[in-house]
Phi, psi and omega in degrees: 000317180297322181295318180297318179296316180298316180296320179296318178297321179299316180296322180295316180296315181298317180296321181294325178293317179299326181281348174107023176286162179281157171258133181284122179256139177309134184293128178295154178292148178054041182247126182220158173084189185295323179299324179295317181300322179295321180291322183289324183255080176260158179285157173295156175305135182097357180228159179205167174088185179217104004288162183294139175222160185294143175295141180258072185238355185054226181263011183273351178203151179265343181204175180214171179293125186294340182267324186249338184084001178295134186282142173268097187299137183261000179241129180297136180093357177256130182225181180103153181302329179249016181055047185244015181226157174261142181279082184292336177296332178256022171072023173266129182233150182278137172268121185302326185286324183255335183083357180278160178260131184233145170268124184276114182270139170262184176283101185191183176243123186244149171235112179260110183264102179261062189243352181282158179304331181294343183262006189295341181267359186287138173225359184219151170206140184238142177230162169210154175207159185226105178297132184260330182277118184291349183240016183240134176282160179241130173263114178251134178215147178210142171206159177243147183248242181337113176062016183265123178267320179190165171205166181243140186236134171230140178225133180234137175257128179243108177259134183305125177086002181232167178289150178299144179243125178282120180264317177224133182232119174050043178282121181264121181249126184266144171046231183266014180292145181261130173264128181233144180212126175266122180258107187273141177291348177279337180265336181229154178267107180265166176120188183230136175229129181053043177065018177233143180295141179286315181231133176241139177254128180248123183247126178246120179247129182209173176084010178260171176235133175275152007281144175199176180227135176247134173254123183233126179243129171233099190233118173296144182303323183285346184239018186293346180260355182228027175279163181235162185268132177245118176270127178244108181274101184278000000 
């Protein structure tokens, strides 16, 4: 009987949240008046306003500001109240075919520090790069450090005029382990034609929690001894 009552109460509570009721927040110390009531009665994550209504962020954010409805974007390089823009000032650009925002990597060693408070909602980051030398292999490596338990990696190769090729699919990398992949010029067509890259590699990293730090290496085989380190303060 007790189990049935508990289950019924659970359904009532869940239904009330879906309808937009407030979630009771512990009352702050020395809090009085109407402002206090607003602080005490905040919406559940994923809802905002008074009465509470669902955040309009689609899959670009898991929650939004309870007062304004502005989305907390979950992908690095995505900005805007509805997470509908790429942060071009920080070199993130939109790919027309997928609509995602990517950081364009050169041949170098990068450190992406996702450690500021503004990054606390992040769970995704995307990169892309285009090998220019048609006869040189590429050494790609990535790992996460600080506070990183795991992340998931996907890589797709897009060659002009051909179907996309899955290079890495749902690869789960634990802790501080390094994922490495040699991309051979014998397996892919590298180079530039008519001022456009022949093949582009798109990397999707997800499933992590900020704050954390990502180390990303894109090193041509012929230049692995003379690359330099690029710190990217995200």
